[in-house]
TORBALUM-851391 format. One record per residue (C-alpha): z, x, y; residue in one letter; residue number from 0. Coordinates in steps of 0.05 Angstrom, whole numbers. Layout:
N
R     pz     px     py rest  nr
R      Z      X      Y    A NUM
...
//
This chain:
245
R     pz     px     py rest  nr
R    435     40  -3189    X   0
R    386     -4  -3238    X   1
R    326      4  -3184    X   2
R    338     77  -3194    X   3
R    343     72  -3264    X   4
R    276     34  -3272    X   5
R    235     87  -3225    X   6
R    251    146  -3267    X   7
R    233    108  -3324    X   8
R    181     91  -3296    X   9
R    162    160  -3258    X  10
R    177    194  -3337    X  11
R    135    151  -3369    X  12
R     80    164  -3317    X  13
R     89    238  -3330    X  14
R     91    229  -3408    X  15
R     21    190  -3400    X  16
R    -15    248  -3347    X  17
R     10    300  -3403    X  18
R    -19    257  -3456    X  19
R    -87    247  -3420    X  20
R    -92    317  -3398    X  21
R    -87    335  -3479    X  22
R   -143    289  -3500    X  23
R   -195    311  -3454    X  24
R   -172    382  -3477    X  25
R   -181    361  -3548    X  26
R   -247    323  -3550    X  27
R   -277    378  -3503    X  28
R   -286    336  -3442    X  29
R   -258    378  -3387    X  30
R   -319    397  -3362    X  31
R   -354    324  -3359    X  32
R   -284    290  -3329    X  33
R   -274    343  -3276    X  34
R   -249    283  -3231    X  35
R   -206    257  -3270    X  36
R   -175    324  -3305    X  37
R   -170    351  -3234    X  38
R   -126    284  -3213    X  39
R    -85    285  -3271    X  40
R    -61    353  -3263    X  41
R    -54    343  -3178    X  42
R     -7    283  -3210    X  43
R     29    338  -3256    X  44
R     29    388  -3202    X  45
R     70    337  -3160    X  46
R    114    300  -3201    X  47
R    146    364  -3233    X  48
R    174    403  -3173    X  49
R    191    339  -3142    X  50
R    239    325  -3201    X  51
R    258    396  -3202    X  52
R    275    395  -3122    X  53
R    310    330  -3118    X  54
R    355    349  -3177    X  55
R    380    409  -3146    X  56
R    375    400  -3077    X  57
R    383    324  -3065    X  58
R    346    264  -3039    X  59
R    361    277  -2967    X  60
R    351    349  -2970    X  61
R    302    391  -2921    X  62
R    276    427  -2986    X  63
R    259    357  -3018    X  64
R    230    334  -2958    X  65
R    177    393  -2946    X  66
R    165    398  -3019    X  67
R    151    321  -3023    X  68
R    101    320  -2962    X  69
R     63    384  -2989    X  70
R     53    359  -3052    X  71
R     38    286  -3022    X  72
R    -21    324  -2996    X  73
R    -46    348  -3054    X  74
R    -46    279  -3082    X  75
R    -84    249  -3027    X  76
R   -135    307  -3028    X  77
R   -150    304  -3101    X  78
R   -157    228  -3093    X  79
R   -213    238  -3045    X  80
R   -242    282  -3091    X  81
R   -235    231  -3143    X  82
R   -269    185  -3116    X  83
R   -316    236  -3083    X  84
R   -333    251  -3169    X  85
R   -335    178  -3180    X  86
R   -394    168  -3126    X  87
R   -432    219  -3161    X  88
R   -434    194  -3223    X  89
R   -444    125  -3204    X  90
R   -510    153  -3170    X  91
R   -523    203  -3217    X  92
R   -598    168  -3231    X  93
R   -605    148  -3150    X  94
R   -618    208  -3119    X  95
R   -628    179  -3045    X  96
R   -568    136  -3056    X  97
R   -523    205  -3072    X  98
R   -560    231  -3006    X  99
R   -530    179  -2963    X 100
R   -467    170  -3009    X 101
R   -456    252  -2994    X 102
R   -467    237  -2922    X 103
R   -414    180  -2915    X 104
R   -363    221  -2952    X 105
R   -368    277  -2907    X 106
R   -372    233  -2845    X 107
R   -309    198  -2869    X 108
R   -264    265  -2880    X 109
R   -287    292  -2818    X 110
R   -262    228  -2784    X 111
R   -196    223  -2814    X 112
R   -179    293  -2788    X 113
R   -199    285  -2717    X 114
R   -164    215  -2709    X 115
R    -97    253  -2744    X 116
R   -105    307  -2692    X 117
R   -115    261  -2633    X 118
R    -61    208  -2653    X 119
R    -16    278  -2648    X 120
R    -42    315  -2607    X 121
R     22    306  -2562    X 122
R     70    324  -2613    X 123
R     55    394  -2622    X 124
R    123    416  -2634    X 125
R    125    388  -2694    X 126
R     58    391  -2715    X 127
R     66    399  -2788    X 128
R    108    342  -2810    X 129
R     78    291  -2767    X 130
R      2    318  -2776    X 131
R     20    311  -2858    X 132
R     49    243  -2853    X 133
R     -9    217  -2811    X 134
R    -66    255  -2842    X 135
R    -37    230  -2914    X 136
R    -41    159  -2885    X 137
R   -103    162  -2856    X 138
R   -142    188  -2919    X 139
R   -108    150  -2963    X 140
R   -125     82  -2931    X 141
R   -199    114  -2924    X 142
R   -191    124  -3005    X 143
R   -174     55  -3015    X 144
R   -236     39  -2972    X 145
R   -285     79  -3003    X 146
R   -259     56  -3072    X 147
R   -272    -14  -3059    X 148
R   -344      3  -3030    X 149
R   -352     43  -3101    X 150
R   -340    -17  -3143    X 151
R   -381    -63  -3096    X 152
R   -439    -10  -3108    X 153
R   -431    -10  -3180    X 154
R   -430    -88  -3185    X 155
R   -496    -83  -3136    X 156
R   -530    -37  -3180    X 157
R   -512    -79  -3242    X 158
R   -486     -4  -3271    X 159
R   -477      8  -3348    X 160
R   -427     45  -3343    X 161
R   -365      7  -3366    X 162
R   -329     67  -3369    X 163
R   -334     82  -3296    X 164
R   -319      5  -3274    X 165
R   -247     14  -3314    X 166
R   -230     83  -3283    X 167
R   -244     51  -3208    X 168
R   -206     -7  -3229    X 169
R   -151     36  -3251    X 170
R   -161     74  -3184    X 171
R   -154     16  -3138    X 172
R    -93    -15  -3176    X 173
R    -59     47  -3160    X 174
R    -86     55  -3086    X 175
R    -77    -22  -3069    X 176
R    -14    -35  -3092    X 177
R     27     12  -3054    X 178
R     -9     -5  -2999    X 179
R      7    -75  -2998    X 180
R     91    -54  -3010    X 181
R     84     -5  -2946    X 182
R     46    -58  -2904    X 183
R    111   -104  -2921    X 184
R    155    -40  -2908    X 185
R    121    -42  -2836    X 186
R    125   -117  -2831    X 187
R    201   -131  -2844    X 188
R    228    -66  -2806    X 189
R    243    -28  -2874    X 190
R    297    -87  -2893    X 191
R    328    -63  -2967    X 192
R    288   -108  -3007    X 193
R    221    -83  -2984    X 194
R    240     -2  -2994    X 195
R    261    -21  -3061    X 196
R    196    -57  -3074    X 197
R    164      2  -3050    X 198
R    198     45  -3091    X 199
R    180     13  -3154    X 200
R    114     -1  -3139    X 201
R     88     74  -3131    X 202
R    102     99  -3197    X 203
R     91     27  -3227    X 204
R     22     21  -3200    X 205
R      8     96  -3219    X 206
R     35     80  -3289    X 207
R    -13     21  -3290    X 208
R    -70     63  -3265    X 209
R    -61    113  -3321    X 210
R    -60     62  -3381    X 211
R   -133     32  -3354    X 212
R   -149    105  -3350    X 213
R   -125    115  -3426    X 214
R   -158     56  -3449    X 215
R   -221     74  -3415    X 216
R   -222    143  -3440    X 217
R   -202    130  -3510    X 218
R   -243     68  -3523    X 219
R   -300     55  -3478    X 220
R   -360    105  -3486    X 221
R   -402    135  -3425    X 222
R   -465     95  -3436    X 223
R   -506    129  -3379    X 224
R   -534    116  -3316    X 225
R   -570     46  -3301    X 226
R   -634     28  -3339    X 227
R   -607     75  -3382    X 228
R   -619     44  -3468    X 229
R   -603     64  -3526    X 230
R   -646    103  -3572    X 231
R   -647     62  -3636    X 232
R   -667      8  -3592    X 233
R   -721     38  -3557    X 234
R   -751     70  -3630    X 235
R   -753     -4  -3650    X 236
R   -792    -34  -3606    X 237
R   -842     30  -3609    X 238
R   -838     22  -3690    X 239
R   -854    -53  -3679    X 240
R   -905    -46  -3626    X 241
R   -944      0  -3675    X 242
R   -939    -42  -3736    X 243
R   -974   -100  -3694    X 244
//
């Protein structure tokens, strides 16, 4: 009972934080500039609200909740992949050739995930929808985790000055890595009760942690532009010093 209360508190806190961040982006007029973040926050809300309504109306073990949960999970994993794509584009906005390679990599990964999911489930055509959604979501979720890790390493390699993007990527890493670790524990322990309990708490807790990191990044940390960008005042000061010399 206590674990259920904790899970609900974390979920409601996450929903409130998502709504607050969306309101903040709308208030400062950066929806267009922060399309990836806005799209992902909207998808989180779009998944949380119907899940809560269906759970309250039909119960946890109802077929209605089953289809709503996995249907919205598909929405979440697709929006997560798009978010990683937006982050790659932002990281490579001053590197045309690097973005061309990253774009091909992202397209290849998505096609590969679809292909692998279809091949794995080719013998389960009688129940293609639930099994394909589950397999596809799991594979794409893992791919997003790997891609997000690669993106973080890329930011370190190119010595990016975009501190805000670094925090946003770290926040996504928290959300991806935590549930992945607990799901692995569930499989290793053959779904024992404590592992399932840990997993039920880890997902909303990691989502809330990501949202708090995002809140700090969006509110307190400014986008300093692509690599190599220098503040105008610093450049102007150097020009003035050179001319005086």
